[in-house]
Structures are given as C-alpha cells and as structure tokens.
VOMI-344572 format. One record per residue: residue in three letters; x, y, z of N, C-alpha, C in turn; residue number from 1. Coordinates in nm, 2 decimals, always signed. Layout:
REM residues N
R   kolro      n_x      n_y      n_z     ca_x     ca_y     ca_z      c_x      c_y      c_z   banu
R     ALA        X        Y        Z        X        Y        Z        X        Y        Z    NUM
...
REM end
This chain:
REM residues 134
R   kolro      n_x      n_y      n_z     ca_x     ca_y     ca_z      c_x      c_y      c_z   banu
R     UNK    +0.52    +1.02    -1.08    +0.46    +0.91    -1.02    +0.57    +0.82    -0.99      1
R     UNK    +0.60    +0.75    -0.88    +0.69    +0.66    -0.85    +0.63    +0.54    -0.79      2
R     UNK    +0.66    +0.42    -0.85    +0.62    +0.29    -0.82    +0.73    +0.22    -0.76      3
R     UNK    +0.72    +0.15    -0.65    +0.81    +0.06    -0.59    +0.76    -0.07    -0.54      4
R     UNK    +0.82    -0.17    -0.59    +0.80    -0.31    -0.53    +0.85    -0.32    -0.38      5
R     UNK    +0.76    -0.37    -0.29    +0.79    -0.39    -0.17    +0.81    -0.52    -0.13      6
R     UNK    +0.93    -0.59    -0.10    +0.95    -0.72    -0.07    +0.87    -0.76    +0.05      7
R     UNK    +0.81    -0.88    +0.05    +0.74    -0.92    +0.17    +0.81    -1.05    +0.20      8
R     UNK    +0.89    -1.06    +0.31    +0.97    -1.18    +0.35    +0.89    -1.30    +0.42      9
R     UNK    +0.76    -1.25    +0.44    +0.69    -1.36    +0.53    +0.57    -1.43    +0.44     10
R     UNK    +0.49    -1.35    +0.37    +0.38    -1.43    +0.30    +0.40    -1.40    +0.13     11
R     UNK    +0.51    -1.34    +0.10    +0.54    -1.33    -0.05    +0.43    -1.27    -0.13     12
R     UNK    +0.37    -1.17    -0.05    +0.25    -1.10    -0.13    +0.32    -1.01    -0.23     13
R     UNK    +0.26    -0.97    -0.34    +0.29    -0.89    -0.44    +0.24    -0.74    -0.39     14
R     UNK    +0.34    -0.68    -0.34    +0.31    -0.54    -0.29    +0.38    -0.42    -0.36     15
R     UNK    +0.30    -0.32    -0.38    +0.36    -0.20    -0.43    +0.33    -0.08    -0.38     16
R     UNK    +0.42    +0.03    -0.37    +0.39    +0.16    -0.32    +0.39    +0.26    -0.43     17
R     UNK    +0.28    +0.32    -0.45    +0.29    +0.43    -0.54    +0.27    +0.56    -0.48     18
R     UNK    +0.35    +0.65    -0.52    +0.36    +0.80    -0.45    +0.37    +0.89    -0.54     19
R     UNK    +0.34    +1.02    -0.51    +0.37    +1.13    -0.59    +0.29    +1.14    -0.72     20
R     UNK    +0.16    +1.10    -0.72    +0.10    +1.10    -0.86    -0.02    +1.20    -0.86     21
R     UNK    -0.06    +1.22    -0.99    -0.18    +1.29    -1.01    -0.29    +1.20    -1.05     22
R     UNK    -0.41    +1.25    -1.02    -0.53    +1.15    -1.03    -0.54    +1.08    -1.17     23
R     UNK    -0.52    +1.17    -1.28    -0.53    +1.10    -1.42    -0.41    +1.01    -1.45     24
R     UNK    -0.30    +1.04    -1.38    -0.19    +0.96    -1.40    -0.19    +0.82    -1.35     25
R     UNK    -0.25    +0.81    -1.23    -0.26    +0.68    -1.16    -0.38    +0.60    -1.23     26
R     UNK    -0.49    +0.67    -1.27    -0.59    +0.62    -1.36    -0.55    +0.54    -1.48     27
R     UNK    -0.46    +0.62    -1.56    -0.42    +0.58    -1.68    -0.33    +0.45    -1.65     28
R     UNK    -0.23    +0.46    -1.54    -0.15    +0.33    -1.50    -0.23    +0.21    -1.49     29
R     UNK    -0.32    +0.22    -1.40    -0.42    +0.10    -1.37    -0.51    +0.06    -1.50     30
R     UNK    -0.54    +0.14    -1.58    -0.62    +0.11    -1.72    -0.52    +0.03    -1.81     31
R     UNK    -0.40    +0.10    -1.82    -0.29    +0.04    -1.94    -0.24    -0.10    -1.87     32
R     UNK    -0.20    -0.10    -1.75    -0.13    -0.22    -1.70    -0.24    -0.33    -1.65     33
R     UNK    -0.34    -0.29    -1.61    -0.42    -0.41    -1.56    -0.58    -0.40    -1.63     34
R     UNK    -0.61    -0.31    -1.71    -0.74    -0.29    -1.78    -0.83    -0.28    -1.66     35
R     UNK    -0.80    -0.19    -1.56    -0.90    -0.17    -1.45    -0.94    -0.02    -1.45     36
R     UNK    -1.05    +0.00    -1.44    -1.11    +0.14    -1.42    -1.13    +0.17    -1.26     37
R     UNK    -1.07    +0.27    -1.23    -1.09    +0.31    -1.07    -1.09    +0.45    -1.07     38
R     UNK    -1.18    +0.51    -0.98    -1.21    +0.65    -0.97    -1.11    +0.69    -0.85     39
R     UNK    -1.00    +0.73    -0.87    -0.91    +0.78    -0.75    -0.95    +0.93    -0.73     40
R     UNK    -1.04    +0.96    -0.63    -1.09    +1.09    -0.60    -1.00    +1.14    -0.50     41
R     UNK    -0.97    +1.27    -0.50    -0.91    +1.35    -0.40    -1.00    +1.36    -0.29     42
R     UNK    -0.94    +1.35    -0.15    -1.02    +1.36    -0.03    -1.02    +1.49    +0.02     43
R     UNK    -1.10    +1.59    -0.03    -1.10    +1.72    +0.04    -0.97    +1.78    +0.04     44
R     UNK    -0.93    +1.83    +0.15    -0.80    +1.90    +0.17    -0.69    +1.80    +0.21     45
R     UNK    -0.73    +1.68    +0.26    -0.63    +1.59    +0.30    -0.55    +1.53    +0.19     46
R     UNK    -0.44    +1.49    +0.21    -0.36    +1.41    +0.10    -0.43    +1.28    +0.08     47
R     UNK    -0.46    +1.24    -0.04    -0.54    +1.11    -0.07    -0.46    +1.00    -0.06     48
R     UNK    -0.50    +0.88    +0.00    -0.44    +0.75    +0.01    -0.53    +0.64    -0.01     49
R     UNK    -0.49    +0.52    -0.06    -0.58    +0.42    -0.06    -0.50    +0.28    -0.08     50
R     UNK    -0.57    +0.17    -0.05    -0.53    +0.04    -0.06    -0.60    -0.01    -0.18     51
R     UNK    -0.53    -0.06    -0.29    -0.60    -0.10    -0.40    -0.55    -0.25    -0.44     52
R     UNK    -0.65    -0.34    -0.46    -0.60    -0.48    -0.51    -0.65    -0.51    -0.64     53
R     UNK    -0.56    -0.56    -0.73    -0.61    -0.61    -0.86    -0.56    -0.76    -0.86     54
R     UNK    -0.64    -0.83    -0.94    -0.61    -0.99    -0.96    -0.67    -1.03    -1.08     55
R     UNK    -0.61    -1.15    -1.13    -0.66    -1.21    -1.26    -0.80    -1.29    -1.21     56
R     UNK    -0.85    -1.35    -1.31    -0.98    -1.40    -1.28    -0.98    -1.52    -1.19     57
R     UNK    -0.88    -1.60    -1.18    -0.89    -1.71    -1.09    -0.80    -1.67    -0.96     58
R     UNK    -0.77    -1.55    -0.94    -0.70    -1.50    -0.82    -0.56    -1.57    -0.79     59
R     UNK    -0.51    -1.62    -0.90    -0.37    -1.68    -0.89    -0.26    -1.56    -0.90     60
R     UNK    -0.29    -1.45    -0.94    -0.21    -1.34    -0.94    -0.26    -1.22    -0.87     61
R     UNK    -0.24    -1.19    -0.74    -0.31    -1.09    -0.67    -0.18    -0.98    -0.63     62
R     UNK    -0.22    -0.86    -0.67    -0.13    -0.75    -0.65    -0.20    -0.64    -0.56     63
R     UNK    -0.12    -0.60    -0.46    -0.17    -0.50    -0.37    -0.09    -0.36    -0.39     64
R     UNK    -0.16    -0.26    -0.38    -0.11    -0.14    -0.40    -0.14    -0.04    -0.28     65
R     UNK    -0.04    +0.03    -0.22    -0.06    +0.13    -0.13    -0.03    +0.25    -0.21     66
R     UNK    -0.13    +0.34    -0.22    -0.12    +0.46    -0.30    -0.14    +0.59    -0.22     67
R     UNK    -0.03    +0.66    -0.21    -0.02    +0.78    -0.13    +0.01    +0.90    -0.24     68
R     UNK    -0.09    +0.98    -0.23    -0.08    +1.09    -0.35    +0.04    +1.18    -0.33     69
R     UNK    +0.05    +1.23    -0.21    +0.16    +1.33    -0.20    +0.21    +1.31    -0.05     70
R     UNK    +0.30    +1.22    -0.03    +0.35    +1.18    +0.10    +0.43    +1.28    +0.17     71
R     UNK    +0.40    +1.31    +0.29    +0.47    +1.41    +0.37    +0.50    +1.35    +0.50     72
R     UNK    +0.61    +1.37    +0.58    +0.64    +1.32    +0.71    +0.56    +1.39    +0.83     73
R     UNK    +0.44    +1.37    +0.83    +0.35    +1.42    +0.93    +0.28    +1.32    +1.00     74
R     UNK    +0.23    +1.35    +1.11    +0.15    +1.27    +1.19    +0.03    +1.20    +1.11     75
R     UNK    -0.03    +1.29    +1.04    -0.16    +1.26    +0.98    -0.12    +1.16    +0.86     76
R     UNK    -0.01    +1.20    +0.79    +0.02    +1.11    +0.68    +0.07    +0.97    +0.73     77
R     UNK    +0.14    +0.97    +0.85    +0.18    +0.84    +0.90    +0.06    +0.76    +0.94     78
R     UNK    -0.04    +0.82    +1.00    -0.15    +0.75    +1.03    -0.23    +0.72    +0.91     79
R     UNK    -0.24    +0.78    +0.81    -0.30    +0.73    +0.69    -0.23    +0.61    +0.62     80
R     UNK    -0.09    +0.61    +0.63    -0.02    +0.49    +0.58    -0.06    +0.37    +0.66     81
R     UNK    -0.06    +0.39    +0.80    -0.10    +0.27    +0.88    -0.24    +0.22    +0.86     82
R     UNK    -0.33    +0.32    +0.84    -0.47    +0.28    +0.80    -0.47    +0.19    +0.68     83
R     UNK    -0.41    +0.23    +0.57    -0.42    +0.17    +0.45    -0.35    +0.04    +0.44     84
R     UNK    -0.22    +0.03    +0.51    -0.15    -0.09    +0.54    -0.23    -0.19    +0.63     85
R     UNK    -0.31    -0.15    +0.72    -0.39    -0.24    +0.79    -0.49    -0.30    +0.71     86
R     UNK    -0.56    -0.22    +0.60    -0.65    -0.29    +0.51    -0.58    -0.39    +0.42     87
R     UNK    -0.46    -0.36    +0.37    -0.38    -0.44    +0.30    -0.34    -0.57    +0.36     88
R     UNK    -0.29    -0.56    +0.49    -0.24    -0.68    +0.55    -0.37    -0.77    +0.59     89
R     UNK    -0.49    -0.71    +0.62    -0.60    -0.78    +0.65    -0.64    -0.88    +0.53     90
R     UNK    -0.64    -0.80    +0.42    -0.68    -0.86    +0.29    -0.59    -0.99    +0.25     91
R     UNK    -0.45    -0.97    +0.29    -0.36    -1.07    +0.25    -0.38    -1.20    +0.35     92
R     UNK    -0.39    -1.17    +0.49    -0.39    -1.26    +0.57    -0.53    -1.33    +0.57     93
R     UNK    -0.63    -1.28    +0.55    -0.77    -1.35    +0.52    -0.76    -1.44    +0.39     94
R     UNK    -0.70    -1.39    +0.30    -0.68    -1.46    +0.17    -0.61    -1.59    +0.19     95
R     UNK    -0.51    -1.59    +0.29    -0.44    -1.72    +0.32    -0.50    -1.80    +0.44     96
R     UNK    -0.63    -1.75    +0.48    -0.68    -1.83    +0.58    -0.67    -1.79    +0.72     97
R     UNK    -0.62    -1.67    +0.75    -0.59    -1.63    +0.89    -0.70    -1.51    +0.91     98
R     UNK    -0.81    -1.55    +0.97    -0.92    -1.43    +1.00    -0.86    -1.37    +1.13     99
R     UNK    -0.90    -1.24    +1.13    -0.86    -1.15    +1.24    -0.96    -1.19    +1.37    100
R     UNK    -0.89    -1.25    +1.46    -0.96    -1.31    +1.59    -0.86    -1.27    +1.72    101
R     UNK    -0.91    -1.30    +1.82    -0.83    -1.28    +1.94    -0.71    -1.37    +1.93    102
R     UNK    -0.73    -1.50    +1.87    -0.62    -1.60    +1.87    -0.51    -1.55    +1.76    103
R     UNK    -0.55    -1.48    +1.66    -0.46    -1.43    +1.56    -0.41    -1.30    +1.57    104
R     UNK    -0.45    -1.22    +1.66    -0.43    -1.09    +1.67    -0.27    -1.07    +1.68    105
R     UNK    -0.19    -1.15    +1.75    -0.06    -1.12    +1.73    +0.01    -1.12    +1.61    106
R     UNK    -0.04    -1.23    +1.52    +0.01    -1.24    +1.38    -0.03    -1.11    +1.30    107
R     UNK    -0.15    -1.04    +1.33    -0.19    -0.93    +1.25    -0.09    -0.81    +1.30    108
R     UNK    -0.07    -0.80    +1.43    +0.00    -0.69    +1.49    +0.15    -0.70    +1.44    109
R     UNK    +0.22    -0.82    +1.43    +0.33    -0.84    +1.39    +0.35    -0.82    +1.24    110
R     UNK    +0.27    -0.87    +1.16    +0.27    -0.84    +1.02    +0.24    -0.68    +0.98    111
R     UNK    +0.16    -0.62    +1.06    +0.13    -0.48    +1.06    +0.26    -0.40    +1.08    112
R     UNK    +0.33    -0.43    +1.18    +0.45    -0.36    +1.22    +0.57    -0.39    +1.10    113
R     UNK    +0.58    -0.50    +1.05    +0.68    -0.54    +0.96    +0.64    -0.46    +0.83    114
R     UNK    +0.52    -0.46    +0.78    +0.49    -0.39    +0.65    +0.49    -0.23    +0.67    115
R     UNK    +0.45    -0.19    +0.78    +0.47    -0.03    +0.80    +0.60    +0.01    +0.79    116
R     UNK    +0.70    -0.08    +0.84    +0.83    -0.05    +0.82    +0.87    -0.04    +0.68    117
R     UNK    +0.84    -0.14    +0.62    +0.88    -0.16    +0.48    +0.82    -0.04    +0.38    118
R     UNK    +0.68    -0.04    +0.41    +0.62    +0.07    +0.32    +0.67    +0.21    +0.36    119
R     UNK    +0.68    +0.24    +0.49    +0.74    +0.38    +0.52    +0.88    +0.39    +0.45    120
R     UNK    +0.96    +0.29    +0.46    +1.10    +0.29    +0.40    +1.09    +0.34    +0.25    121
R     UNK    +1.01    +0.28    +0.17    +0.99    +0.31    +0.04    +0.92    +0.44    +0.01    122
R     UNK    +0.84    +0.47    +0.09    +0.77    +0.62    +0.07    +0.88    +0.73    +0.10    123
R     UNK    +0.95    +0.71    +0.21    +1.05    +0.80    +0.25    +1.17    +0.82    +0.14    124
R     UNK    +1.21    +0.69    +0.09    +1.31    +0.69    -0.02    +1.26    +0.75    -0.14    125
R     UNK    +1.13    +0.72    -0.18    +1.08    +0.76    -0.31    +1.05    +0.92    -0.32    126
R     UNK    +1.02    +0.97    -0.19    +0.99    +1.12    -0.20    +1.11    +1.20    -0.15    127
R     UNK    +1.23    +1.14    -0.13    +1.34    +1.20    -0.11    +1.37    +1.24    +0.05    128
R     UNK    +1.27    +1.20    +0.12    +1.26    +1.24    +0.28    +1.36    +1.14    +0.35    129
R     UNK    +1.41    +1.02    +0.30    +1.50    +0.94    +0.36    +1.64    +0.99    +0.36    130
R     UNK    +1.70    +1.02    +0.48    +1.82    +1.08    +0.49    +1.94    +0.97    +0.47    131
R     UNK    +2.02    +0.99    +0.38    +2.12    +0.90    +0.35    +2.23    +0.92    +0.44    132
R     UNK    +2.29    +0.78    +0.49    +2.40    +0.79    +0.55    +2.53    +0.84    +0.51    133
R     UNK    +2.60    +0.92    +0.58    +2.73    +0.97    +0.51    +2.84    +0.88    +0.55    134
REM end
C-alpha cells in the first residue's frame, strides 16, 4: 500500500492518494490511524476506487483520500479517478461555501482539472508508471 500527500495550492485541503492496497490493509489503516470502520468492498471485476473523508468532531481537521486499489493506465481507470476526484472537489468546495451552480461551474472545472493532474501524477509515480526523464 502506498500513501502520498497531494499538495493543494488553492484551498489547502488535506488530500492523500492511496494506491495498491488490499481490502484488509486499508481497513486496518483507517482503523489504526483514525479509529474509523469502513467496509472497502471490491466492486466486481473492476478495479475498486473511492473518495473517503475523515474528520474530527468539530470538522477543524478534514482529510480527503482518493483510494484506487490497483491503478493501471487505462481509459476506465482514468475515468474512475476523474469520478472520485469530482466527488472530492465537490466536498471541498461545498465545505468552503461554494455550491455547484451555473455561476460557480468554472471554479469547479478549474479545480477538477488541477486536482486530476495532481492525483494522476502521484498515482503514476507511486505505481511506477511515471516515466522518468533521462
């Protein structure tokens, strides 16, 4: 299991990417680190992914996790990452008072683009798929 902190230069949200994990491994991590029980079920034959948020009681410490069980550079996996990142950015923007409306759509689109680039970078790096420059 690989866990990486993803810097957010806009809203300074606490974002992490977790990749290459087994179901029991990620359950233990969230139980030990945050005392949270979560049932990470595998989704049929597709590679499982989710957006998961944990916070303390007064919501002063909110952490977002993009969890991709077995990342591969396929169209289906890229679509899954976009799907999960959209959930995450929606939570972040709503929490700071920016609902998704016609007037705020560009803010959502820009933040989605920015976070997709960031999350994919860490997924590619952490899974060894990022080609190093020579």
